C-alpha positions, 0 to 999 in steps of 0.5 A: 508119274510118281507112285507112293512108296511102300518103303517104311521104317521101324523101331531100333530095338533090333540091333543087327541087320537082316542076314541075306545070302553071300551073293546078295546085297541089301539096300533100303528101298528109299535110297534105291527110289531116289537120286541119292546115288546119281548116275554121273560118271563115277571117275570124272567131273567135279562132284556137287556140294549140297547143303540140305538139298532136296533129292529127287524121289518117288512120291511118299519119300522125302530126302534132304542131303548135305555133303558131296554128291554121291555116285554109283561107286559110293553105293557099291562101297555102301552095299559092301559095308552093309554086307560085312556089317550084317554079321554083327551088332550095329555100333560095333566096329566093322573091320576089313582090309582095303585089299579085300574091299577093292577085290569085292568091288572089282576095282583094279588093285593099285594105288589109285583104287586105294585113294578112290576107296578113301574118297568114297568112305570120306564122302559117306562119313561127311554126309548128313541125310534126313529121310522121311517116309509116309507110313502105311498106318498114317503119319510119317516115320524118318531117319536122320544121320550119316551113312557112316558114323566114322572110319579109321585105318592103319597101315603096315608094311613098306611103301611098295606093298602096304597093308591097309586095314579099315575100321568103320562104325555105322549109325545104329539107327540105320536099322530102321531102314531094314524092316522086311518091307523097306529094303531089297536084296540086290544080285551083287554079281550082276551089279558089278558087271553094269555101267552106272545107269544100268546099276541105278535101274538095277537097284530101282527095279529090284524094289518093284516085283511088278513094275508099272510104267514111268515117264522117261522124264521121271526116270531122268530126274530120279537118276540125277543124270548130268544130262540136262533136261533140255537134252532129254533125247540124249538121255532117252537114247542112253536109257534105251541102251541101258534097258536093252543091256539089262534084258541081255543080262536076264534082269528084265524079261522085256523092256521098251520105251513107248514112242507115243507116250514116252513111258518106260515099260519093263517086265521083271524076269521071274526066275531072277526075282525068285533068286534074289528073294530067297 
C-alpha cells in the first residue's frame, strides 16, 4: 500500500531555510519517505555505487540517485549541516569545526570519527539527485542537484590534537524542498539515541501526523534494508523490535504488526507531535 505523497516543492525566491528550534532538525518529506538514506549497518559492509538508480519511494515521489549508497549516519550529518545553515543565506559558506560536528552527532571523539565525517561529506558532495514530486495543483515539480555543492577544510595544530575547520556550500535550489508542507521537524535528542532502523522509522513517521497502515513488505523496500526480500521474516522480527523500541521512547503511543494482514499499525504520541510541531 503506497499513498500519494503530500510533499511539494516551491520557488527559490526565498534564500534562507526555515528557522526551527535548537532541539529539532528539518528534513524534506520526500527524503524521509524513501530509501535515499538506507538502514544498512552504518559502519560495516561495502556500500553500493549507483548511477541514475531509482530509489524506492511512496507513490507521488520519484528519486533518481547517482553516487555511493547513503545510510543513516549520512542523514545525521546532513540534518546537522542543514541545522547550522538555517541561520544564513543559502549559497554562503557554512562553517563549523570537526570537533563541534562530531560532538553534535554523538560520535566518539577520535581519529576514526574524523575520517568517518570526511567520508560522509565526500559521499554527499559526490551525489546527484533528481527528485520529482506530484504537485497538488496538478503536474509535477522537481529538484536536481547534490546534497552538498562543495566542502573544504583546513587543519591547524600538531598531529596529536589537530583543529579541523570545515567550510561547506549547499545548493541554493534546495530551498525548494522546504516549504511549510514539504518538510518535517525531527526530535534530534531522540534520534541520536536510536539504531538505524528506528532512525528511519522516526524520520518516516514524523511526516505522518495520523499514520495509516503499511505492509511490512512496503516498509522493507522503503528502508533499503540489506535483508533480502526472501528473508522477510528476519526483517519482520527486526521491525517488530524497532517499533517496540519507539513505543518505549515515547514516539509511538502504540505500534503493532497485524499477524493476519501483515500491516503495520502505529499511533503517534500526541504529546510528541505537539513538541516537534511547535
